All heavy atoms as TSV, in Angstrom:
chain	resi	resn	atom	element	x	y	z
A	1	MET	N	N	141.501	-33.867	211.973
A	1	MET	CA	C	142.059	-32.475	212.115
A	1	MET	C	C	143.085	-32.138	210.974
A	1	MET	O	O	143.088	-31.086	210.433
A	1	MET	CB	C	142.652	-32.313	213.460
A	1	MET	CG	C	143.081	-30.875	213.841
A	1	MET	SD	S	141.682	-29.872	213.963
A	1	MET	CE	C	142.424	-28.322	214.301
A	2	ALA	N	N	143.939	-33.185	210.690
A	2	ALA	CA	C	144.941	-33.032	209.660
A	2	ALA	C	C	144.280	-32.869	208.330
A	2	ALA	O	O	144.740	-32.016	207.433
A	2	ALA	CB	C	145.926	-34.159	209.709
A	3	ALA	N	N	143.197	-33.529	208.086
A	3	ALA	CA	C	142.497	-33.432	206.836
A	3	ALA	C	C	141.935	-32.088	206.625
A	3	ALA	O	O	141.929	-31.511	205.515
A	3	ALA	CB	C	141.405	-34.468	206.687
A	4	LEU	N	N	141.439	-31.439	207.727
A	4	LEU	CA	C	140.849	-30.121	207.654
A	4	LEU	C	C	141.983	-29.107	207.385
A	4	LEU	O	O	141.728	-28.187	206.587
A	4	LEU	CB	C	140.164	-29.759	208.988
A	4	LEU	CG	C	139.493	-28.431	209.098
A	4	LEU	CD1	C	138.439	-28.317	207.950
A	4	LEU	CD2	C	138.921	-28.189	210.473
A	5	GLN	N	N	143.124	-29.314	207.998
A	5	GLN	CA	C	144.260	-28.331	207.765
A	5	GLN	C	C	144.710	-28.459	206.240
A	5	GLN	O	O	145.013	-27.415	205.635
A	5	GLN	CB	C	145.425	-28.699	208.625
A	5	GLN	CG	C	145.248	-28.213	210.103
A	5	GLN	CD	C	145.334	-26.704	210.199
A	5	GLN	OE1	O	144.826	-26.006	209.373
A	5	GLN	NE2	N	146.059	-26.305	211.285
A	6	ASN	N	N	144.718	-29.680	205.796
A	6	ASN	CA	C	145.133	-29.862	204.373
A	6	ASN	C	C	144.153	-29.214	203.449
A	6	ASN	O	O	144.573	-28.590	202.492
A	6	ASN	CB	C	145.210	-31.385	204.121
A	6	ASN	CG	C	145.788	-31.703	202.758
A	6	ASN	OD1	O	146.560	-30.842	202.192
A	6	ASN	ND2	N	145.558	-32.833	202.202
A	7	GLN	N	N	142.846	-29.347	203.714
A	7	GLN	CA	C	141.834	-28.719	202.905
A	7	GLN	C	C	141.989	-27.206	202.935
A	7	GLN	O	O	141.778	-26.557	201.921
A	7	GLN	CB	C	140.453	-29.207	203.369
A	7	GLN	CG	C	139.362	-28.807	202.393
A	7	GLN	CD	C	138.049	-29.379	202.787
A	7	GLN	OE1	O	137.826	-29.869	203.861
A	7	GLN	NE2	N	137.073	-29.284	201.885
A	8	ILE	N	N	142.243	-26.669	204.139
A	8	ILE	CA	C	142.430	-25.213	204.282
A	8	ILE	C	C	143.622	-24.724	203.409
A	8	ILE	O	O	143.498	-23.659	202.760
A	8	ILE	CB	C	142.575	-24.812	205.765
A	8	ILE	CG1	C	141.247	-25.020	206.504
A	8	ILE	CG2	C	143.043	-23.390	205.906
A	8	ILE	CD1	C	141.307	-24.814	207.982
A	9	GLU	N	N	144.729	-25.410	203.520
A	9	GLU	CA	C	145.884	-25.031	202.697
A	9	GLU	C	C	145.557	-25.127	201.151
A	9	GLU	O	O	145.940	-24.254	200.470
A	9	GLU	CB	C	147.063	-25.982	202.981
A	9	GLU	CG	C	147.645	-25.765	204.392
A	9	GLU	CD	C	148.200	-24.344	204.543
A	9	GLU	OE1	O	148.864	-23.854	203.591
A	9	GLU	OE2	O	147.959	-23.742	205.636
A	10	ILE	N	N	144.809	-26.113	200.761
A	10	ILE	CA	C	144.452	-26.238	199.349
A	10	ILE	C	C	143.609	-25.034	198.918
A	10	ILE	O	O	143.815	-24.435	197.837
A	10	ILE	CB	C	143.751	-27.541	199.062
A	10	ILE	CG1	C	144.765	-28.728	199.206
A	10	ILE	CG2	C	143.095	-27.580	197.728
A	10	ILE	CD1	C	144.121	-30.100	199.203
A	11	LEU	N	N	142.686	-24.666	199.788
A	11	LEU	CA	C	141.784	-23.543	199.437
A	11	LEU	C	C	142.543	-22.255	199.466
A	11	LEU	O	O	142.204	-21.325	198.609
A	11	LEU	CB	C	140.570	-23.478	200.451
A	11	LEU	CG	C	139.557	-24.655	200.324
A	11	LEU	CD1	C	138.547	-24.639	201.465
A	11	LEU	CD2	C	138.873	-24.614	199.006
A	12	LYS	N	N	143.446	-22.054	200.349
A	12	LYS	CA	C	144.304	-20.857	200.434
A	12	LYS	C	C	145.071	-20.701	199.094
A	12	LYS	O	O	145.217	-19.644	198.534
A	12	LYS	CB	C	145.248	-20.867	201.565
A	12	LYS	CG	C	144.549	-20.491	202.908
A	12	LYS	CD	C	145.614	-20.484	204.001
A	12	LYS	CE	C	144.925	-20.167	205.300
A	12	LYS	NZ	N	145.963	-20.170	206.456
A	13	GLU	N	N	145.671	-21.861	198.646
A	13	GLU	CA	C	146.436	-21.865	197.371
A	13	GLU	C	C	145.489	-21.482	196.176
A	13	GLU	O	O	145.880	-20.766	195.229
A	13	GLU	CB	C	147.122	-23.169	197.131
A	13	GLU	CG	C	148.242	-23.469	198.064
A	13	GLU	CD	C	148.832	-24.884	197.933
A	13	GLU	OE1	O	148.392	-25.521	197.026
A	13	GLU	OE2	O	149.691	-25.191	198.737
A	14	GLU	N	N	144.321	-21.962	196.260
A	14	GLU	CA	C	143.342	-21.727	195.142
A	14	GLU	C	C	143.019	-20.264	195.162
A	14	GLU	O	O	142.879	-19.642	194.066
A	14	GLU	CB	C	142.068	-22.614	195.355
A	14	GLU	CG	C	141.116	-22.442	194.156
A	14	GLU	CD	C	139.930	-23.437	194.285
A	14	GLU	OE1	O	140.009	-24.401	195.043
A	14	GLU	OE2	O	138.947	-23.213	193.579
A	15	VAL	N	N	142.755	-19.666	196.290
A	15	VAL	CA	C	142.379	-18.226	196.410
A	15	VAL	C	C	143.565	-17.407	195.918
A	15	VAL	O	O	143.382	-16.410	195.189
A	15	VAL	CB	C	141.976	-17.891	197.869
A	15	VAL	CG1	C	141.921	-16.332	197.999
A	15	VAL	CG2	C	140.688	-18.492	198.237
A	16	GLN	N	N	144.764	-17.759	196.268
A	16	GLN	CA	C	145.961	-17.069	195.873
A	16	GLN	C	C	146.076	-17.129	194.287
A	16	GLN	O	O	146.389	-16.125	193.707
A	16	GLN	CB	C	147.212	-17.657	196.502
A	16	GLN	CG	C	148.503	-16.932	196.173
A	16	GLN	CD	C	149.656	-17.527	196.822
A	16	GLN	OE1	O	149.592	-18.605	197.418
A	16	GLN	NE2	N	150.800	-16.869	196.784
A	17	GLN	N	N	145.863	-18.307	193.710
A	17	GLN	CA	C	145.939	-18.418	192.256
A	17	GLN	C	C	144.836	-17.580	191.566
A	17	GLN	O	O	145.111	-16.852	190.574
A	17	GLN	CB	C	145.799	-19.919	191.863
A	17	GLN	CG	C	145.757	-20.130	190.376
A	17	GLN	CD	C	147.095	-19.716	189.662
A	17	GLN	OE1	O	148.166	-19.826	190.313
A	17	GLN	NE2	N	146.998	-19.323	188.463
A	18	LEU	N	N	143.614	-17.580	192.142
A	18	LEU	CA	C	142.528	-16.838	191.524
A	18	LEU	C	C	142.862	-15.303	191.649
A	18	LEU	O	O	142.527	-14.527	190.702
A	18	LEU	CB	C	141.224	-17.156	192.184
A	18	LEU	CG	C	140.719	-18.600	191.811
A	18	LEU	CD1	C	139.469	-18.960	192.673
A	18	LEU	CD2	C	140.423	-18.733	190.332
A	19	SER	N	N	143.437	-14.919	192.799
A	19	SER	CA	C	143.770	-13.531	192.898
A	19	SER	C	C	144.797	-13.074	191.921
A	19	SER	O	O	144.754	-11.906	191.405
A	19	SER	CB	C	144.336	-13.263	194.349
A	19	SER	OG	O	143.293	-13.557	195.332
A	20	HIS	N	N	145.789	-13.949	191.574
A	20	HIS	CA	C	146.707	-13.626	190.588
A	20	HIS	C	C	146.090	-13.558	189.234
A	20	HIS	O	O	146.393	-12.666	188.391
A	20	HIS	CB	C	147.771	-14.782	190.604
A	20	HIS	CG	C	148.795	-14.648	189.527
A	20	HIS	ND1	N	149.791	-13.629	189.438
A	20	HIS	CD2	C	148.998	-15.395	188.358
A	20	HIS	CE1	C	150.435	-13.844	188.312
A	20	HIS	NE2	N	149.987	-14.841	187.631
A	21	GLU	N	N	145.151	-14.517	188.944
A	21	GLU	CA	C	144.551	-14.475	187.577
A	21	GLU	C	C	143.625	-13.212	187.322
A	21	GLU	O	O	143.477	-12.879	186.212
A	21	GLU	CB	C	143.657	-15.784	187.424
A	21	GLU	CG	C	144.538	-16.993	187.335
A	21	GLU	CD	C	143.764	-18.276	187.221
A	21	GLU	OE1	O	142.523	-18.204	186.985
A	21	GLU	OE2	O	144.333	-19.375	187.315
A	22	VAL	N	N	143.127	-12.712	188.452
A	22	VAL	CA	C	142.299	-11.502	188.285
A	22	VAL	C	C	143.113	-10.369	187.638
A	22	VAL	O	O	142.575	-9.550	186.840
A	22	VAL	CB	C	141.670	-11.098	189.632
A	22	VAL	CG1	C	141.097	-9.719	189.589
A	22	VAL	CG2	C	140.603	-12.069	190.053
A	23	GLY	N	N	144.400	-10.261	187.998
A	23	GLY	CA	C	145.238	-9.237	187.520
A	23	GLY	C	C	145.700	-9.353	186.096
A	23	GLY	O	O	146.304	-8.394	185.638
A	24	VAL	N	N	145.532	-10.497	185.506
A	24	VAL	CA	C	146.013	-10.714	184.140
A	24	VAL	C	C	145.110	-9.971	183.130
A	24	VAL	O	O	143.872	-10.079	183.210
A	24	VAL	CB	C	145.975	-12.276	183.819
A	24	VAL	CG1	C	146.292	-12.486	182.340
A	24	VAL	CG2	C	146.912	-12.989	184.745
A	25	PRO	N	N	145.673	-9.111	182.304
A	25	PRO	CA	C	144.870	-8.391	181.348
A	25	PRO	C	C	144.238	-9.296	180.300
A	25	PRO	O	O	144.829	-10.231	179.860
A	25	PRO	CB	C	145.818	-7.423	180.696
A	25	PRO	CG	C	147.202	-7.984	180.918
A	25	PRO	CD	C	147.134	-8.772	182.185
A	26	ARG	N	N	142.992	-8.989	179.977
A	26	ARG	CA	C	142.244	-9.825	179.036
A	26	ARG	C	C	142.142	-9.033	177.739
A	26	ARG	O	O	142.127	-7.839	177.645
A	26	ARG	CB	C	140.847	-10.128	179.537
A	26	ARG	CG	C	140.817	-10.768	180.952
A	26	ARG	CD	C	141.215	-12.155	180.880
A	26	ARG	NE	N	141.099	-12.732	182.222
A	26	ARG	CZ	C	141.812	-13.745	182.655
A	26	ARG	NH1	N	142.726	-14.280	181.860
A	26	ARG	NH2	N	141.703	-14.213	183.836
A	27	GLY	N	N	142.026	-9.811	176.644
A	27	GLY	CA	C	141.795	-9.191	175.331
A	27	GLY	C	C	140.840	-9.896	174.538
A	27	GLY	O	O	140.476	-11.116	174.870
A	28	LYS	N	N	140.263	-9.291	173.592
A	28	LYS	CA	C	139.280	-9.913	172.703
A	28	LYS	C	C	139.897	-10.956	171.811
A	28	LYS	O	O	141.053	-10.751	171.300
A	28	LYS	CB	C	138.547	-8.877	171.846
A	28	LYS	CG	C	137.698	-7.945	172.623
A	28	LYS	CD	C	136.983	-6.995	171.672
A	28	LYS	CE	C	136.060	-6.109	172.407
A	28	LYS	NZ	N	135.324	-5.200	171.482
A	29	VAL	N	N	139.205	-12.054	171.576
A	29	VAL	CA	C	139.757	-13.053	170.707
A	29	VAL	C	C	139.979	-12.571	169.287
A	29	VAL	O	O	140.923	-12.872	168.642
A	29	VAL	CB	C	138.850	-14.300	170.698
A	29	VAL	CG1	C	139.239	-15.367	169.702
A	29	VAL	CG2	C	138.778	-14.944	172.123
A	30	SER	N	N	139.032	-11.737	168.868
A	30	SER	CA	C	139.161	-11.214	167.438
A	30	SER	C	C	140.395	-10.370	167.286
A	30	SER	O	O	141.066	-10.379	166.266
A	30	SER	CB	C	137.869	-10.374	167.142
A	30	SER	OG	O	137.660	-9.307	168.068
A	31	ASP	N	N	140.808	-9.618	168.383
A	31	ASP	CA	C	142.008	-8.821	168.285
A	31	ASP	C	C	143.228	-9.763	168.234
A	31	ASP	O	O	144.162	-9.532	167.447
A	31	ASP	CB	C	142.135	-7.885	169.460
A	31	ASP	CG	C	141.057	-6.813	169.417
A	31	ASP	OD1	O	140.525	-6.511	168.307
A	31	ASP	OD2	O	140.751	-6.252	170.439
A	32	SER	N	N	143.196	-10.808	169.024
A	32	SER	CA	C	144.298	-11.744	169.090
A	32	SER	C	C	144.472	-12.450	167.742
A	32	SER	O	O	145.606	-12.711	167.293
A	32	SER	CB	C	144.068	-12.773	170.164
A	32	SER	OG	O	144.014	-12.202	171.459
A	33	ILE	N	N	143.381	-12.800	167.124
A	33	ILE	CA	C	143.411	-13.481	165.813
A	33	ILE	C	C	144.101	-12.598	164.783
A	33	ILE	O	O	144.948	-13.041	164.036
A	33	ILE	CB	C	142.020	-13.932	165.331
A	33	ILE	CG1	C	141.558	-15.065	166.271
A	33	ILE	CG2	C	142.024	-14.346	163.909
A	33	ILE	CD1	C	140.108	-15.440	166.048
A	34	GLU	N	N	143.751	-11.296	164.771
A	34	GLU	CA	C	144.359	-10.377	163.835
A	34	GLU	C	C	145.838	-10.237	164.079
A	34	GLU	O	O	146.672	-10.155	163.172
A	34	GLU	CB	C	143.687	-9.012	163.918
A	34	GLU	CG	C	142.302	-9.086	163.268
A	34	GLU	CD	C	142.253	-9.551	161.812
A	34	GLU	OE1	O	143.204	-9.097	161.100
A	34	GLU	OE2	O	141.391	-10.305	161.480
A	35	GLU	N	N	146.214	-10.227	165.362
A	35	GLU	CA	C	147.663	-10.120	165.673
A	35	GLU	C	C	148.435	-11.335	165.195
A	35	GLU	O	O	149.567	-11.266	164.656
A	35	GLU	CB	C	147.876	-9.964	167.165
A	35	GLU	CG	C	147.431	-8.548	167.657
A	35	GLU	CD	C	147.584	-8.409	169.236
A	35	GLU	OE1	O	148.208	-9.403	169.834
A	35	GLU	OE2	O	147.033	-7.507	169.770
A	36	ILE	N	N	147.801	-12.498	165.386
A	36	ILE	CA	C	148.463	-13.744	164.957
A	36	ILE	C	C	148.571	-13.753	163.424
A	36	ILE	O	O	149.599	-14.166	162.860
A	36	ILE	CB	C	147.668	-14.938	165.459
A	36	ILE	CG1	C	147.825	-15.094	166.996
A	36	ILE	CG2	C	148.100	-16.298	164.784
A	36	ILE	CD1	C	146.860	-16.085	167.653
A	37	ARG	N	N	147.538	-13.321	162.771
A	37	ARG	CA	C	147.606	-13.353	161.245
A	37	ARG	C	C	148.682	-12.405	160.719
A	37	ARG	O	O	149.404	-12.749	159.811
A	37	ARG	CB	C	146.157	-12.834	160.723
A	37	ARG	CG	C	145.191	-13.966	160.672
A	37	ARG	CD	C	143.941	-13.480	160.009
A	37	ARG	NE	N	142.967	-14.503	159.880
A	37	ARG	CZ	C	141.730	-14.322	159.493
A	37	ARG	NH1	N	141.319	-13.109	159.207
A	37	ARG	NH2	N	140.876	-15.320	159.484
A	38	SER	N	N	148.807	-11.238	161.357
A	38	SER	CA	C	149.792	-10.269	160.849
A	38	SER	C	C	151.210	-10.828	161.175
A	38	SER	O	O	152.074	-10.666	160.359
A	38	SER	CB	C	149.574	-8.914	161.502
A	38	SER	OG	O	149.792	-8.964	162.886
A	39	TYR	N	N	151.371	-11.467	162.317
A	39	TYR	CA	C	152.620	-12.067	162.661
A	39	TYR	C	C	152.996	-13.155	161.665
A	39	TYR	O	O	154.253	-13.188	161.190
A	39	TYR	CB	C	152.610	-12.666	164.100
A	39	TYR	CG	C	153.895	-13.358	164.433
A	39	TYR	CD1	C	154.978	-12.649	164.907
A	39	TYR	CD2	C	153.972	-14.809	164.336
A	39	TYR	CE1	C	156.145	-13.313	165.255
A	39	TYR	CE2	C	155.137	-15.413	164.617
A	39	TYR	CZ	C	156.240	-14.706	165.098
A	39	TYR	OH	O	157.398	-15.365	165.448
A	40	ILE	N	N	152.054	-14.009	161.299
A	40	ILE	CA	C	152.322	-15.026	160.278
A	40	ILE	C	C	152.721	-14.443	158.939
A	40	ILE	O	O	153.714	-14.894	158.288
A	40	ILE	CB	C	151.112	-15.994	160.165
A	40	ILE	CG1	C	150.944	-16.781	161.498
A	40	ILE	CG2	C	151.247	-16.901	158.997
A	40	ILE	CD1	C	149.656	-17.555	161.546
A	41	LYS	N	N	152.011	-13.469	158.502
A	41	LYS	CA	C	152.265	-12.828	157.205
A	41	LYS	C	C	153.628	-12.122	157.206
A	41	LYS	O	O	154.362	-12.167	156.243
A	41	LYS	CB	C	151.188	-11.873	156.825
A	41	LYS	CG	C	149.900	-12.622	156.496
A	41	LYS	CD	C	149.045	-11.756	155.574
A	41	LYS	CE	C	147.767	-12.462	155.315
A	41	LYS	NZ	N	147.844	-13.355	154.193
A	42	GLU	N	N	154.041	-11.521	158.358
A	42	GLU	CA	C	155.322	-10.833	158.408
A	42	GLU	C	C	156.455	-11.857	158.349
A	42	GLU	O	O	157.523	-11.575	157.855
A	42	GLU	CB	C	155.395	-10.013	159.695
A	42	GLU	CG	C	154.548	-8.823	159.699
A	42	GLU	CD	C	154.508	-8.110	161.092
A	42	GLU	OE1	O	155.283	-8.570	161.980
A	42	GLU	OE2	O	153.699	-7.160	161.212
A	43	ASN	N	N	156.259	-13.002	158.930
A	43	ASN	CA	C	157.392	-14.040	159.071
A	43	ASN	C	C	157.230	-15.155	158.080
A	43	ASN	O	O	157.929	-16.150	158.288
A	43	ASN	CB	C	157.426	-14.510	160.505
A	43	ASN	CG	C	157.780	-13.419	161.459
A	43	ASN	OD1	O	158.828	-12.762	161.337
A	43	ASN	ND2	N	156.871	-13.148	162.384
A	44	GLU	N	N	156.436	-14.997	157.100
A	44	GLU	CA	C	156.134	-16.083	156.157
A	44	GLU	C	C	157.389	-16.489	155.384
A	44	GLU	O	O	157.644	-17.691	155.068
A	44	GLU	CB	C	155.065	-15.648	155.215
A	44	GLU	CG	C	154.489	-16.686	154.292
A	44	GLU	CD	C	153.339	-16.168	153.446
A	44	GLU	OE1	O	153.231	-14.934	153.328
A	44	GLU	OE2	O	152.493	-16.982	153.101
A	45	GLU	N	N	158.241	-15.555	155.018
A	45	GLU	CA	C	159.388	-15.826	154.136
A	45	GLU	C	C	160.428	-16.637	154.940
A	45	GLU	O	O	161.247	-17.344	154.357
A	45	GLU	CB	C	160.056	-14.507	153.673
A	45	GLU	CG	C	159.245	-13.773	152.670
A	45	GLU	CD	C	158.196	-12.876	153.350
A	45	GLU	OE1	O	158.420	-12.406	154.517
A	45	GLU	OE2	O	157.195	-12.619	152.749
A	46	ASP	N	N	160.505	-16.491	156.276
A	46	ASP	CA	C	161.507	-17.179	157.112
A	46	ASP	C	C	161.013	-18.486	157.608
A	46	ASP	O	O	161.773	-19.132	158.397
A	46	ASP	CB	C	161.958	-16.228	158.245
A	46	ASP	CG	C	162.505	-14.948	157.751
A	46	ASP	OD1	O	163.152	-14.916	156.703
A	46	ASP	OD2	O	162.369	-13.858	158.466
A	47	ASP	N	N	159.839	-18.897	157.282
A	47	ASP	CA	C	159.277	-20.111	157.888
A	47	ASP	C	C	159.796	-21.324	157.055
A	47	ASP	O	O	159.559	-21.443	155.925
A	47	ASP	CB	C	157.752	-20.099	157.817
A	47	ASP	CG	C	157.161	-21.183	158.601
A	47	ASP	OD1	O	157.770	-22.235	158.780
A	47	ASP	OD2	O	156.002	-21.001	159.096
A	48	PRO	N	N	160.561	-22.207	157.726
A	48	PRO	CA	C	161.117	-23.315	156.978
A	48	PRO	C	C	160.063	-24.362	156.483
A	48	PRO	O	O	160.342	-25.134	155.619
A	48	PRO	CB	C	162.085	-23.976	157.936
A	48	PRO	CG	C	161.624	-23.566	159.328
A	48	PRO	CD	C	160.964	-22.239	159.108
A	49	PHE	N	N	158.888	-24.350	157.112
A	49	PHE	CA	C	157.817	-25.254	156.634
A	49	PHE	C	C	157.149	-24.729	155.414
A	49	PHE	O	O	156.670	-25.509	154.566
A	49	PHE	CB	C	156.806	-25.484	157.759
A	49	PHE	CG	C	157.389	-26.285	158.892
A	49	PHE	CD1	C	157.625	-25.626	160.136
A	49	PHE	CD2	C	157.658	-27.605	158.825
A	49	PHE	CE1	C	158.131	-26.337	161.216
A	49	PHE	CE2	C	158.209	-28.290	159.854
A	49	PHE	CZ	C	158.395	-27.670	161.089
A	50	LEU	N	N	157.099	-23.429	155.231
A	50	LEU	CA	C	156.524	-22.882	154.059
A	50	LEU	C	C	157.517	-22.656	152.920
A	50	LEU	O	O	157.133	-22.728	151.775
A	50	LEU	CB	C	155.848	-21.501	154.432
A	50	LEU	CG	C	154.644	-21.564	155.388
A	50	LEU	CD1	C	154.198	-20.213	155.710
A	50	LEU	CD2	C	153.526	-22.479	154.888
A	51	GLN	N	N	158.767	-22.369	153.301
A	51	GLN	CA	C	159.786	-22.166	152.274
A	51	GLN	C	C	160.932	-23.122	152.631
A	51	GLN	O	O	161.925	-22.700	153.292
A	51	GLN	CB	C	160.292	-20.681	152.412
A	51	GLN	CG	C	159.227	-19.640	152.325
A	51	GLN	CD	C	158.595	-19.572	150.997
A	51	GLN	OE1	O	159.210	-19.850	149.962
A	51	GLN	NE2	N	157.310	-19.157	150.950
A	52	PRO	N	N	160.853	-24.356	152.231
A	52	PRO	CA	C	161.923	-25.340	152.572
A	52	PRO	C	C	163.244	-24.954	151.992
A	52	PRO	O	O	163.339	-24.401	150.857
A	52	PRO	CB	C	161.335	-26.655	152.001
A	52	PRO	CG	C	160.390	-26.250	150.954
A	52	PRO	CD	C	159.826	-24.939	151.323
A	53	ASN	N	N	164.240	-25.256	152.726
A	53	ASN	CA	C	165.674	-24.988	152.303
A	53	ASN	C	C	166.004	-26.052	151.325
A	53	ASN	O	O	165.858	-27.204	151.504
A	53	ASN	CB	C	166.540	-24.981	153.536
A	53	ASN	CG	C	167.940	-24.568	153.199
A	53	ASN	OD1	O	168.287	-24.240	152.097
A	53	ASN	ND2	N	168.811	-24.498	154.260
A	54	LYS	N	N	166.628	-25.617	150.172
A	54	LYS	CA	C	167.079	-26.552	149.141
A	54	LYS	C	C	168.282	-27.357	149.650
A	54	LYS	O	O	168.547	-28.361	149.060
A	54	LYS	CB	C	167.435	-25.826	147.885
A	54	LYS	CG	C	166.276	-24.967	147.349
A	54	LYS	CD	C	165.085	-25.798	146.961
A	54	LYS	CE	C	163.967	-24.955	146.338
A	54	LYS	NZ	N	162.667	-25.226	146.697
A	55	ASP	N	N	169.039	-26.863	150.579
A	55	ASP	CA	C	170.302	-27.512	151.067
A	55	ASP	C	C	170.026	-28.424	152.259
A	55	ASP	O	O	170.941	-28.519	153.102
A	55	ASP	CB	C	171.390	-26.480	151.280
A	55	ASP	CG	C	171.704	-25.642	150.081
A	55	ASP	OD1	O	171.557	-26.175	148.979
A	55	ASP	OD2	O	171.956	-24.476	150.264
A	56	ASN	N	N	168.901	-28.970	152.385
A	56	ASN	CA	C	168.531	-29.816	153.508
A	56	ASN	C	C	169.330	-31.104	153.511
A	56	ASN	O	O	169.099	-31.924	152.553
A	56	ASN	CB	C	167.068	-30.058	153.574
A	56	ASN	CG	C	166.623	-30.735	154.837
A	56	ASN	OD1	O	167.425	-31.196	155.627
A	56	ASN	ND2	N	165.309	-31.015	154.927
A	57	PRO	N	N	170.218	-31.399	154.437
A	57	PRO	CA	C	170.996	-32.625	154.358
A	57	PRO	C	C	170.198	-33.847	154.695
A	57	PRO	O	O	170.582	-34.964	154.499
A	57	PRO	CB	C	172.133	-32.440	155.367
A	57	PRO	CG	C	171.567	-31.420	156.324
A	57	PRO	CD	C	170.639	-30.519	155.507
A	58	PHE	N	N	168.997	-33.683	155.274
A	58	PHE	CA	C	168.164	-34.743	155.715
A	58	PHE	C	C	167.108	-35.134	154.663
A	58	PHE	O	O	166.373	-36.131	154.906
A	58	PHE	CB	C	167.500	-34.441	157.001
A	58	PHE	CG	C	168.470	-34.145	158.179
A	58	PHE	CD1	C	168.645	-32.844	158.597
A	58	PHE	CD2	C	169.213	-35.122	158.739
A	58	PHE	CE1	C	169.556	-32.535	159.579
A	58	PHE	CE2	C	170.135	-34.854	159.712
A	58	PHE	CZ	C	170.298	-33.567	160.163
A	59	SER	N	N	167.039	-34.459	153.550
A	59	SER	CA	C	166.015	-34.797	152.656
A	59	SER	C	C	166.421	-36.102	151.848
A	59	SER	O	O	167.606	-36.369	151.717
A	59	SER	CB	C	165.865	-33.614	151.634
A	59	SER	OG	O	167.067	-33.460	150.865
A	60	GLU	N	N	165.488	-36.781	151.382
A	60	GLU	CA	C	165.714	-38.035	150.626
A	60	GLU	C	C	166.350	-37.705	149.338
A	60	GLU	O	O	165.878	-36.872	148.540
A	60	GLU	CB	C	164.457	-38.840	150.523
A	60	GLU	CG	C	163.865	-39.270	151.854
A	60	GLU	CD	C	162.646	-40.197	151.689
A	60	GLU	OE1	O	162.408	-40.666	150.553
A	60	GLU	OE2	O	161.890	-40.295	152.614
A	61	LYS	N	N	167.375	-38.475	148.995
A	61	LYS	CA	C	168.027	-38.287	147.755
A	61	LYS	C	C	167.408	-38.933	146.548
A	61	LYS	O	O	167.506	-38.481	145.429
A	61	LYS	CB	C	169.515	-38.723	147.836
A	61	LYS	CG	C	170.297	-38.074	149.001
A	61	LYS	CD	C	170.419	-36.618	148.868
A	61	LYS	CE	C	171.232	-36.059	149.975
A	61	LYS	NZ	N	170.863	-34.774	150.425
A	62	GLY	N	N	166.712	-39.968	146.828
A	62	GLY	CA	C	166.047	-40.746	145.776
A	62	GLY	C	C	164.875	-41.506	146.298
A	62	GLY	O	O	164.575	-41.480	147.511
A	63	ALA	N	N	164.204	-42.142	145.403
A	63	ALA	CA	C	162.952	-42.845	145.848
A	63	ALA	C	C	163.401	-44.161	146.447
A	63	ALA	O	O	164.375	-44.727	146.142
A	63	ALA	CB	C	162.075	-43.123	144.658
A	64	CYS	N	N	162.564	-44.624	147.345
A	64	CYS	CA	C	162.839	-45.929	148.037
A	64	CYS	C	C	162.309	-47.033	147.087
A	64	CYS	O	O	161.175	-47.016	146.676
A	64	CYS	CB	C	162.092	-45.970	149.385
A	64	CYS	SG	S	162.307	-47.510	150.211
A	65	ILE	N	N	163.154	-47.981	146.755
A	65	ILE	CA	C	162.793	-49.042	145.855
A	65	ILE	C	C	162.745	-50.347	146.658
A	65	ILE	O	O	163.815	-50.907	147.013
A	65	ILE	CB	C	163.728	-49.146	144.669
A	65	ILE	CG1	C	163.763	-47.826	143.938
A	65	ILE	CG2	C	163.346	-50.274	143.799
A	65	ILE	CD1	C	164.809	-47.771	142.866
A	66	ILE	N	N	161.606	-50.852	146.915
A	66	ILE	CA	C	161.414	-52.132	147.539
A	66	ILE	C	C	160.526	-53.000	146.674
A	66	ILE	O	O	159.387	-52.652	146.382
A	66	ILE	CB	C	160.796	-51.986	148.948
A	66	ILE	CG1	C	161.698	-51.123	149.858
A	66	ILE	CG2	C	160.561	-53.408	149.549
A	66	ILE	CD1	C	161.061	-50.906	151.211
A	67	LEU	N	N	161.053	-54.179	146.236
A	67	LEU	CA	C	160.281	-54.992	145.315
A	67	LEU	C	C	159.922	-56.288	146.048
A	67	LEU	O	O	160.530	-56.852	146.783
A	67	LEU	CB	C	161.056	-55.289	144.062
A	67	LEU	CG	C	161.360	-54.093	143.196
A	67	LEU	CD1	C	162.260	-54.481	142.034
A	67	LEU	CD2	C	160.085	-53.418	142.758
């Protein structure tokens, strides 16, 4: 009997989750890709991976010499 109650609770939670997901607005992948591309292009100048800072204190000062 306890196993049946447990299974019922699990199924209720699943139904609740699916009911929530139905309300989430969906969009086309092609539209999302264009939004991501435009965001990247707009913020390209501020991206530290694309435009590294010259004053980086963690950058290596010289080559590692191990003989």
